[in-house]
N, C-alpha and C positions, 0 to 999 in steps of 0.2 A: 423711436417713440414719437418724435415730432412729425414724421411722415404719416404715421398711423393716425395721429390726431387730425392732421390736415385732410387725410382721406375721409375720416369720419365726419368732419365738418362739411366737406363737399357732398358726401352722400346724404347728410341730413338736410342741408339747405338747398341743394339743387336736385331735389327729387322730382320736380315737375316734368322732366322729359318723358316720364311714363304717361303723361296726358296725351302724348302724341300717338299712343297705341289706340286712342279712341276711334280714329278714322278706320283702321283695319277692322275693329269690332263693329263699328256702326254700319259698315257696308256689307256685313254678313247678310245673306239672303233672308234668313229667318227674321232678323230685326227689321229689314226693309219691308218684308211682306206684312208683318204685324203692324208697322206704322202705316203702310198703304191701306190695309183693311180699316184701320182706325179713321183715316181721312175719308175713305169711301162712306163709312157709316155716318160721320159727321156731315158730309156733303148731302147724303141721301135724306137724313132727317131734317136738315136745314131746308132743303128744297121742298120737302113734304109740308113743313110748317109755313112755307111761303105760298101755299095754295090759298091762304087768306092774307093777302098783302095789306099792310098797315102803314107803310111809309109814304108820307105825302110827297108828291112830285108835281112840279109845274109843267107847263106846256113845252118848255125848253129842255126838259129832262133833268132839271136841277132838283136834287132831293133835299129833305130836311137835314140830312147829315152834312151836305155841302154848305147849307146855310149856317149850320151850327159851327162848322169850322171857320166860317168867315165872320160871323157876328152872332153871338149867343142871344142877344136881346131880340133878334128878329125871328127866332125859331118858332115861338108860340104863335105869333101872328101868321107866319108862313103856313104852319100846320092848319090853323083855323081857316085860312083862305083857300088852300088847295086840297084839303082832305076830301072834299066832295066834288071837286071840279073834274079832275082827270084821273086816269088809271093810276092806282097806287103801285108801289113796289114792295117786295118782301124784305124783311129785315135781314135775312141771311144773304139774299142777293146783293143788297146794298153794302153790307159789311164785307162780303167776299170780294166784291169789285174794289172796294177801298183797300183791302188787304193786298190785292194784286198790284195796285198802283204803288203802294208803299214799299212792297218788295222790289218792284222794278227800280224805284227811286233809291232804295238801299244799295242795290247792286251798283248803280251809277256813282253814288256818294262814296262807296267803299273803294271803287276803282280810282276815283279822283282824290281819295283821302280827305274828303270833306267832313270833318268832325262836327262842324256846326250843323250841316245837313242831316247827319245821323242823329244828332240830338233832337232836332226838330221832328224827324220821323218818329222817334220814340215818344215824343210829346204828343204827336198827332194820334198815335195808336192808343195811348192812355185816354185821350179825350174821346176817341171813338167808342172805347169800352164804356166810358162814363155816359155817353149819349145813349147807348143801348139800355143801360140800367135805369137811366132817369126818364127817358121818353117811352120806353117799351119794357117796363119792369116785369110784367107777367111772362113775356117771351124770354127775357133775359134769365129769369130764375129757372124756368122750365128747361130751356135749352142749355143753360149753364150746368144744371144738375146732370143732364144727359151727357154732356161733354165730360164732366168729372167722372161719371160711371164708366164711360168708354176709355177715358184716360187711365183709370185705375187698372183695367185689364191690360190695355196695350202698354202703358208705361211700366206697370209692374212686371210684365213679361219681358220687355226689353231690358230692364234693370237686372232681372234674374239671369238672363242669358249673358249679359255683359259682365256681371259679377263672377259667374262661374268661369267664363272665358278668361277674364283678367286675373282671377285669383289662382285658378288651377289649370288653365288651358283646356278646360272641358267645354264641349259644345252640346248643351242639352237639346233634346228633341223639341220640335215645335209645340206639340201637345203637352209635353212635360212643363214647358214654360207657361203655357196658357193655364194648365192645371194649377200651378203654383199661384199665379195671380188671382185665379178664381177662388182658390181656397182662402187666400188672404184678401179677398175683395173688400170686406168691411174695413180692414185696416188701411188699404190703399185709398179707399173712397173717403174715409173720414179723416185721414191724416191732414189734409189742408183745411178741413172744417174745424178741427179742434182749436187752433189758435184764433180763428175767426169767431168761434163761439165764445171764447174767453174775452175777446175784445168787446163783443156786444154785451156780455155780462157786466164788464167793468163800466161800459157806457150806460147800462141800465141803472147802476148805482149812482152814477153821476147825474142821470136824469131825475132820480128821486130827490136829490138835493135841489134840483131846479124846481120840482113840483112843490117842495116845502117852501120855496121862495114865494109861492102864491098865497100863503097864509097872511091874512090882513095884519098889518102893524108889525108883527114879529118875524114875518117871513123873510124879509131882506136881511134881518140880523142873523137868522139861522143860516141863510145862504152865505153870509160873510164868514160865519164860524166854520162852516163845512167846506170853505174854499180850499184850505190846505189839503184836506182829504181828497177833494175832487181833483186837485192838481196831481196828487200822488197816484191816484187811480189812472189819470190821463197819462202820466209818465209811464206806468206799467203798460198801458195800452199802446203807447208809442213804441216802446221797446219790443213788444210782441209783434206789432205791425212791421217794424224793421226786420226782426228776426224771420217773420213769415216771408217777406219779400226777398230777402237775401238768402234764406235757408230753405226755400221751397224745393230747390233742386236736389237737396240732400235727403228729403223725407222719404221718397220712394226707395233710394238705395239703402237706407237704413233697414227697411223691411226686407228688401231683397237679400241683404248681407246677413242680417241677424235673425230673420224669421220672426220678428217681434210684432207688436201691435201699434196702433196709431199714436198712443200716448208716448210710448218709447221712441217712436219716430220723431215726434215733436221735441221731446226732451233732448235726444241726442243731437238733432240738427241744430237746436238752439245752443246747447252747451258747447259743441264743437265750433260753431260760428263765433260765439263770444269769447271762447278760449283762444282761438287763433284767427281773429278778424282780418288782419292784414294778409296773412298767409292764404286765407280762404279767398279774399278778394283778388290776390295775385293769381291764384290758380284759376279763378273764374275769368280773369282778364286774359290769361294765356289760352284758356279753352275757347273764349269768344273769338280772339284773333285767329287762332288756328282753325277753329270750326268754320268761320266764315271764309277763310282762304280755301279750305276743303270744299265748301259749298260752291264757291266760284269755279273751282275745278270741275265739280259735278255739273254745274250749270253750263260751263263751256263744253264739256263732253256731250251733254244732251243736245246743245245747240249744234255742235259739229255733226252729231249723228243725224239730226233732222236736216241740216243743210246739205250733207252729202246725198241723203236720200232724195230730197227734193230736186237737187241739181241734176242728178242722172235721170230721174223720172221726167223732169221737164225736157231734158235733151232728147228723150225717146218718145214721149207722148206729145205729138205735135198737132193732132186733130182730135175732135170729139167724135162721139158715136155717129153723128150725122155727116161728118167729113166736111163741115163748112166753117169751122172756127179754129184758128190757130191758138196755141198757148192755152189749151183747155185746163191745164193744171192750175193756172192762176184763178180760175173760177171755183176750183175745189179746195185749194190750199193757198191762201194769200202769201205774199212775200214775207220772208223771215227777217227779223232783226235781233241782234244779240240781247238787247235790253228787254225785249218782249217777244221771245221766239215762239211762244204759244199763242199765236193769233188764231182765235177760234171763229172768226167771221166767215159765214158761208152764204152771205146775201147774194153773191153773184151766181150761185147755182140756179140754172133756169129749168132744165128738163128734169123729169122724174129720175132718170138714170144718174144725172149729175148730183141731185139731192141725196140719193142713196149713197153714192160714192163719197160725197162730202161728209155724210154722217159717219161712214166707216173710217174715213181719215180722221175725223174729229175724235172718235173713240180712241184711236191710237195716240193722238196728241195728248188727250187727257191722261192716258196711262203714263206716258213719258213725263209729263209735267207733275203728275201725282207721285211718281217715283223720286223726282227731284225734291219735292216737298217732304216726302217720306224720309229722305236722308236727314233733313233738318230735325225732324222729330226723333229719329233714331240717335243722331249725334248728341242731342240735348241730354237724353237719359243716359247714354253711354258715358259721355264726358263727366257728368255729375256722379255716376257710379264710381269712376276712377278717382275723382276728386275726393269722394267720401272715404275711399280706402286709404288715400294718402293722408288726409286730415286725421282719420282715426289712428293711424300709425304714429302721427306726430303727437297727438294728445294722450292716447292710452298705451302706446307702444305695441299695439296689436298688429301682427303681420297681416298683409293683404291677402294671404292665402287662407287665413282663418275665416271660414264662411259657414253659415248654417246649412246643415245637411239633414233633410227630412228622414232619410233612411237610418242615419245614426240615431236620430231621436226616437224612431220606432223601435230600434234594437234595444235602446236603453229602457224603453217603457215596458218591455217584455221581461217579466220577472223570471229568473232562472228556477228551474224545477228543483225541488228538494231531493237530495240524494237519498236513496234507500239503502239501508244496510243489508248486507247479505249474510 
């Protein structure tokens, strides 16, 4: 009996090794293709919006984002001074370059186990997002909604594939997964917006109390009377904000597993999070460490792939088309480095032939780097799908193999025909 109890305790409290299945599921070609298409769509729309650049840049190439990161008080003056002077940059180009720099820095910090550096990188990313919304609000809202729509289809499809593979070992078809996320598009799209809408609604009621404070003579008294209610509403908004930030990763898996709507997604993710906060954080921590270790492996594999390719190409290609320049490959494909192996500079290409070759090489480099980033997207949704299944089992006792099946739902909706007597 004691051995059975010990085994049950180990099974219940050390269930997290199943998170390690996330890598195998995340690298499935269907998940990577969906994530890759998602990134291509985001990049294409971002570059399209950059046709009208709005980011102020000085003659030294310093952008307003760089100034914001150094000194917030100087941003307004910098924008006023340089907006009309030199060529501006697009918001997407600026934030994309910033993201690449932060990703390279993250790889270095993770290798060096620099926790302080990782914290600062996270802080910088949050500040960069704030910069976009504060200084370019129209762009941020429009592009943010497009990202959310693309994420609803891509993330929903990846979660559905991951849920079926983890729960039953099934591998649904590509279009079957896309069809599921498309059918549930409104749920996936609105799931992150529901808690944000509640926060703004609570903020609206708090603002009403502030407006009443403008009434002459008695306004401040009313404001003081309503202060406890305002604090209570702010407390609810703070809890919802924490639940949204910590439980966002569980929202899409809820819909993928249960086939439910956005309100059920918000309710379940919040209830599971607050029911098992430490266990959820523990699972998230394990997934983060394991996921980044897997990402470093994928990063290294991609670097090794490109390094071997470039090494043997350089050994064989020793003159250009005119036969007068050694080491022509360096003009087409600059030297690699592990921390930034996707060096896309093609400024050394001189002739038309070299420029065409450089563009073709660039396309291949973009595909390789895109697949590396696609793994991050795929792993995020896959790991959170597995975590949701584990947390659900802890809270409700529901087995991870219990998953919504559209075919079963259709069968149940068909009423049996009445038997005719003979």
